[in-house]
C-alpha positions as CSV (number, residue, x, y, z in Angstrom):
1,M,-26.9,29.4,59.5
2,A,-23.6,30.7,58.1
3,A,-23.2,30.5,54.3
4,S,-20.5,28.2,53.0
5,P,-17.5,30.0,51.7
6,A,-17.3,30.2,47.9
7,K,-15.0,27.7,46.3
8,K,-11.7,29.2,45.3
9,R,-11.2,29.4,41.5
10,P,-8.1,27.3,40.5
11,T,-5.1,29.4,39.4
12,V,-2.0,28.9,37.3
13,R,-0.1,28.3,40.6
14,D,-2.5,25.4,41.4
15,V,-2.0,23.9,38.0
16,A,1.8,24.2,38.3
17,E,1.8,22.5,41.7
18,V,-0.2,19.6,40.5
19,A,1.8,19.2,37.3
20,G,5.2,19.6,39.1
21,V,6.4,22.3,36.8
22,S,6.9,26.0,37.0
23,R,4.2,28.6,36.4
24,G,6.1,29.8,33.4
25,T,5.8,26.3,31.8
26,V,2.1,26.3,32.5
27,S,1.8,29.7,30.8
28,R,3.7,28.5,27.8
29,V,1.5,25.5,27.4
30,I,-1.6,27.7,27.7
31,N,-0.3,30.1,25.1
32,G,0.5,27.6,22.4
33,G,3.0,25.1,23.8
34,H,6.2,26.6,22.3
35,W,9.5,25.5,23.9
36,V,7.8,22.9,26.1
37,S,8.6,19.2,26.1
38,D,5.9,16.7,25.4
39,D,6.1,15.3,28.9
40,A,5.7,18.7,30.5
41,R,2.8,19.6,28.1
42,K,1.0,16.4,29.0
43,A,1.5,16.9,32.7
44,V,0.1,20.5,32.5
45,E,-2.9,19.3,30.4
46,S,-3.6,16.6,32.9
47,A,-3.3,19.1,35.8
48,I,-5.7,21.5,34.1
49,K,-8.3,18.7,34.0
50,K,-7.7,17.6,37.6
51,T,-7.9,21.2,39.0
52,G,-10.8,22.3,36.8
53,Y,-8.7,25.3,35.8
54,S,-10.3,27.5,33.1
55,L,-8.5,30.2,31.2
56,N,-9.5,33.8,31.7
57,Q,-9.7,34.7,28.0
58,H,-9.9,38.4,28.6
59,A,-6.8,38.4,30.8
60,R,-5.0,36.3,28.2
61,S,-5.9,38.7,25.4
62,L,-4.6,41.6,27.4
63,A,-1.3,39.8,28.1
64,T,-0.7,38.5,24.6
65,G,-2.2,41.3,22.5
66,R,-4.3,38.7,20.7
67,S,-8.0,37.9,20.5
68,N,-7.4,34.1,20.3
69,S,-10.2,33.8,17.7
70,I,-10.4,33.3,14.0
71,A,-12.8,34.6,11.3
72,F,-14.3,32.3,8.7
73,L,-15.0,34.8,5.9
74,L,-17.3,33.7,3.1
75,T,-17.1,36.1,0.1
76,E,-20.4,35.1,-1.4
77,P,-24.1,36.1,-1.0
78,Q,-25.5,34.9,2.3
79,H,-28.0,32.5,0.8
80,L,-25.2,30.4,-0.7
81,L,-24.0,29.5,2.8
82,F,-27.1,27.3,3.1
83,E,-27.6,26.4,-0.6
84,D,-24.1,25.1,-1.4
85,P,-23.1,22.2,0.8
86,T,-19.4,23.0,0.2
87,F,-19.5,26.1,2.4
88,S,-21.3,24.5,5.3
89,I,-19.0,21.5,5.3
90,L,-15.9,23.7,5.4
91,L,-17.5,25.8,8.1
92,R,-18.1,22.8,10.3
93,S,-14.7,21.3,9.6
94,C,-12.8,24.5,10.4
95,A,-14.8,25.0,13.6
96,E,-14.0,21.5,14.7
97,V,-10.3,21.9,14.1
98,L,-10.2,25.3,15.9
99,G,-12.3,23.8,18.7
100,D,-9.6,21.3,19.3
101,R,-7.3,24.3,19.9
102,E,-9.8,26.0,22.2
103,M,-10.2,28.8,19.7
104,P,-13.6,30.2,18.8
105,M,-14.5,31.0,15.2
106,L,-16.5,33.9,13.9
107,L,-18.6,33.4,10.8
108,M,-18.6,36.5,8.6
109,V,-20.2,36.9,5.1
110,S,-19.0,39.6,2.7
111,G,-21.3,39.2,-0.3
112,T,-21.9,42.9,-0.7
113,E,-19.8,46.1,-0.7
114,K,-21.4,47.2,2.5
115,E,-20.7,43.8,4.2
116,R,-17.1,43.9,2.9
117,K,-16.4,47.3,4.4
118,R,-18.0,46.5,7.7
119,N,-16.3,43.2,8.1
120,T,-12.9,44.4,7.1
121,E,-13.1,47.3,9.6
122,Y,-14.1,44.8,12.3
123,I,-11.3,42.5,11.5
124,A,-8.7,45.3,11.3
125,S,-9.8,46.5,14.8
126,G,-8.1,43.4,16.3
127,H,-11.2,41.3,17.1
128,V,-9.7,38.3,15.4
129,D,-6.1,37.1,14.9
130,G,-6.5,35.8,11.4
131,V,-8.9,35.1,8.6
132,I,-9.9,32.0,6.6
133,V,-11.2,33.2,3.3
134,V,-13.6,30.9,1.5
135,S,-14.7,31.2,-2.2
136,S,-12.3,33.6,-3.8
137,H,-13.2,35.2,-7.1
138,K,-10.4,36.6,-9.2
139,D,-8.9,39.8,-7.8
140,N,-11.2,39.6,-4.8
141,P,-11.4,43.0,-3.1
142,V,-11.9,41.4,0.3
143,I,-8.5,39.7,0.0
144,A,-6.9,43.0,-1.3
145,D,-8.3,44.8,1.8
146,L,-6.9,42.1,4.2
147,I,-3.5,42.2,2.5
148,A,-3.4,46.0,2.6
149,K,-4.2,46.0,6.3
150,G,-1.6,43.3,7.1
151,I,-4.2,40.8,8.4
152,P,-2.9,37.1,8.5
153,T,-5.0,35.4,5.9
154,V,-5.2,32.0,4.3
155,S,-7.6,31.0,1.5
156,C,-9.5,27.8,0.9
157,G,-8.8,27.4,-2.8
158,A,-6.3,29.4,-4.9
159,P,-6.9,33.2,-4.4
160,L,-6.8,34.2,-8.1
161,G,-4.7,37.3,-8.5
162,F,-3.0,36.9,-5.1
163,E,-1.4,33.5,-5.3
164,D,2.0,34.9,-4.4
165,Q,0.8,37.1,-1.6
166,I,-1.2,34.8,0.8
167,G,-1.1,31.1,1.6
168,Y,-3.8,28.7,0.4
169,V,-5.0,25.1,0.4
170,S,-6.4,23.6,-2.7
171,I,-7.1,20.3,-4.3
172,D,-5.4,19.6,-7.6
173,E,-8.2,21.1,-9.5
174,S,-6.9,20.6,-13.1
175,G,-5.5,17.1,-12.4
176,S,-8.6,15.9,-10.7
177,A,-10.8,17.2,-13.6
178,R,-8.5,15.6,-16.1
179,R,-8.8,12.2,-14.3
180,M,-12.6,12.4,-14.3
181,V,-12.7,13.2,-18.0
182,D,-10.2,10.4,-18.8
183,Y,-12.6,8.1,-17.0
184,L,-15.6,9.3,-19.1
185,K,-13.6,9.1,-22.3
186,S,-12.8,5.4,-21.6
187,K,-16.5,4.6,-21.6
188,Y,-18.3,7.2,-23.7
189,Q,-17.9,8.8,-27.1
190,T,-18.8,12.5,-26.8
191,V,-18.0,14.1,-23.4
192,G,-19.1,17.6,-22.5
193,I,-18.6,19.9,-19.5
194,V,-20.6,22.3,-17.4
195,T,-18.1,24.6,-15.9
196,G,-18.2,26.7,-12.7
197,P,-17.8,30.5,-12.8
198,L,-14.7,31.4,-14.8
199,D,-13.5,34.0,-12.2
200,T,-13.1,31.2,-9.6
201,P,-10.2,28.7,-9.3
202,G,-12.5,25.7,-9.7
203,G,-14.2,27.2,-12.7
204,V,-10.9,28.0,-14.5
205,Q,-8.8,25.0,-13.5
206,R,-11.5,22.3,-13.9
207,L,-12.1,23.6,-17.4
208,E,-8.3,23.4,-18.0
209,G,-8.3,19.8,-16.9
210,Y,-11.2,19.0,-19.2
211,R,-9.4,20.7,-22.1
212,L,-6.2,18.8,-21.5
213,A,-8.0,15.5,-21.3
214,M,-9.9,16.1,-24.4
215,G,-6.8,17.1,-26.4
216,D,-7.6,17.2,-30.1
217,D,-11.3,16.3,-29.4
218,Y,-11.8,19.6,-27.5
219,D,-14.8,21.4,-29.0
220,E,-16.3,24.7,-27.7
221,S,-19.8,23.3,-28.6
222,L,-19.3,20.7,-25.8
223,V,-18.8,23.5,-23.2
224,A,-21.5,25.2,-21.2
225,H,-21.1,27.4,-18.2
226,G,-22.8,27.5,-14.7
227,D,-22.4,29.4,-11.5
228,Y,-22.3,26.4,-9.1
229,S,-26.1,26.7,-8.4
230,R,-28.5,23.8,-9.0
231,A,-30.5,25.9,-11.4
232,S,-27.5,26.8,-13.5
233,G,-26.6,23.1,-13.9
234,A,-30.1,22.4,-15.2
235,L,-30.0,25.2,-17.7
236,A,-26.5,24.4,-18.9
237,V,-27.2,20.7,-19.5
238,R,-30.3,21.6,-21.5
239,E,-28.2,23.9,-23.6
240,L,-25.6,21.1,-24.2
241,V,-28.3,18.6,-25.2
242,A,-29.9,21.0,-27.6
243,R,-26.6,22.0,-29.2
244,R,-25.1,18.6,-29.3
245,P,-27.8,15.8,-29.6
246,D,-24.9,13.3,-29.9
247,I,-23.5,14.0,-26.4
248,D,-23.5,10.9,-24.2
249,A,-21.6,12.0,-21.1
250,V,-21.1,15.3,-19.2
251,F,-18.7,16.3,-16.5
252,V,-20.4,18.8,-14.3
253,A,-18.0,20.9,-12.2
254,S,-19.9,20.6,-8.9
255,D,-22.3,18.1,-7.3
256,L,-25.0,20.8,-6.8
257,M,-25.0,21.7,-10.5
258,A,-24.9,18.0,-11.3
259,A,-28.1,17.4,-9.2
260,G,-29.8,20.1,-11.3
261,A,-28.5,18.6,-14.5
262,I,-29.8,15.1,-13.5
263,A,-33.3,16.6,-12.8
264,A,-33.3,18.4,-16.1
265,L,-32.3,15.3,-18.0
266,H,-35.1,13.3,-16.4
267,D,-37.5,16.0,-17.4
268,L,-36.2,15.6,-21.0
269,G,-36.9,11.9,-20.8
270,K,-33.3,10.9,-20.8
271,N,-32.1,7.8,-19.1
272,I,-29.0,8.1,-16.9
273,P,-26.5,6.7,-17.7
274,G,-28.2,4.8,-20.7
275,D,-28.7,7.9,-22.8
276,I,-26.2,10.3,-21.1
277,A,-23.8,9.8,-18.2
278,V,-23.4,12.5,-15.6
279,T,-20.5,13.1,-13.1
280,G,-19.9,15.8,-10.5
281,F,-17.2,17.2,-8.3
282,D,-17.1,17.5,-4.4
283,D,-18.8,14.3,-3.1
284,H,-21.2,15.9,-0.6
285,A,-23.9,13.8,1.0
286,L,-26.0,15.0,-2.0
287,A,-24.0,12.9,-4.4
288,A,-25.2,9.6,-3.0
289,S,-28.8,10.8,-2.9
290,T,-29.4,11.6,-6.5
291,T,-31.2,9.2,-8.8
292,P,-29.1,7.5,-9.9
293,P,-26.3,8.1,-7.3
294,L,-23.6,10.4,-8.7
295,T,-20.1,9.5,-9.8
296,T,-17.9,12.3,-8.6
297,M,-14.5,13.6,-7.4
298,R,-14.2,13.6,-3.6
299,Q,-12.7,16.6,-2.0
300,P,-10.9,15.8,1.4
301,F,-12.8,18.6,3.3
302,E,-11.5,17.6,6.7
303,R,-7.9,17.5,5.5
304,I,-8.4,20.9,3.8
305,A,-9.7,22.4,7.1
306,H,-6.7,21.0,9.1
307,E,-4.2,22.3,6.6
308,V,-5.9,25.8,6.4
309,V,-5.8,26.2,10.1
310,R,-2.2,24.9,10.3
311,L,-1.1,27.4,7.7
312,L,-3.0,30.3,9.3
313,M,-1.5,29.6,12.7
314,G,1.9,29.7,11.2
315,V,1.3,33.0,9.5
316,I,0.0,34.4,12.8
317,E,3.2,33.3,14.5
318,G,5.3,35.1,11.8
319,E,6.0,32.3,9.4
320,E,6.0,32.9,5.6
321,H,2.8,32.0,3.7
322,A,2.7,28.6,2.1
323,T,0.7,26.5,-0.4
324,V,-0.7,23.0,0.1
325,I,-2.2,21.1,-2.9
326,L,-4.1,17.9,-2.1
327,P,-5.4,15.1,-4.3
328,A,-9.1,14.3,-4.9
329,Q,-10.5,10.8,-5.2
330,L,-12.6,9.4,-8.0
331,V,-15.8,7.8,-6.5
332,E,-17.7,5.6,-8.9
333,R,-21.5,5.3,-8.6
334,E,-24.3,4.5,-11.0
335,S,-24.6,7.8,-12.9
336,A,-21.6,7.0,-15.1
């Protein structure tokens, strides 16, 4: 019995015939949609679905000189990808946005010098078209390497030391912190802060917002420092309570640190918010699960991801780098 002939794979010509456009128009839609009307783009997208056409990514890369993929580069130790919810939320959000563009995303971690060198060499070899840098410490050597090699790069958060050299998307760190502290001052007498690392934009600018809100009431004895980890939040709030027994509210510069602070205060026999109010920053799922649920500033993570990808695509296409600053939202819960 003769075997059935293999079904012919749909081609660009097939898509063009079904869409009623030229092969050049189909090619332009496939390669980003530049100089194509909305009607033509919709017709091509519909024809792609009808014909079952799938792009030969290798052939496209050879034709365009691009990999059609993006790197998500976390410049922190690997364990923080799983410990700090911020990173996993941004990872998922950026992957979803790029997925809508049919672009794969590579996860890369550069928490050590060896990882930094290996990843930079891989990126510079043309395996990705651009890089989303996440968690930028001041004068980050990873960003310096990417700039030196001319790699299109956009940062989640202000890239301290490189603000005028690459684009970035950030929330209004200082203004958001100031709003939270104003909220606490309207309800409590003595407001302290647990900061993030002071070589990060969140660490520096959230402390700045606290300082501005406190005005003449600013006192160094009400300031303790953390590193965004749960353990550091616990240690810092214990330090504040020991140093300032009169403290009745504390703004903690991340939800993860705030969760650690709440646990430590419970261990000290403190009632929250009766003895001391606690607020955070980020609004992960973690914030609603603490006891009591955490008052916090909500970062618009999905919006951040959309803007980061949009800016990066622009840089890849030759546009100048740009900056987008987004507002955060105060979310009131039972902790303050």
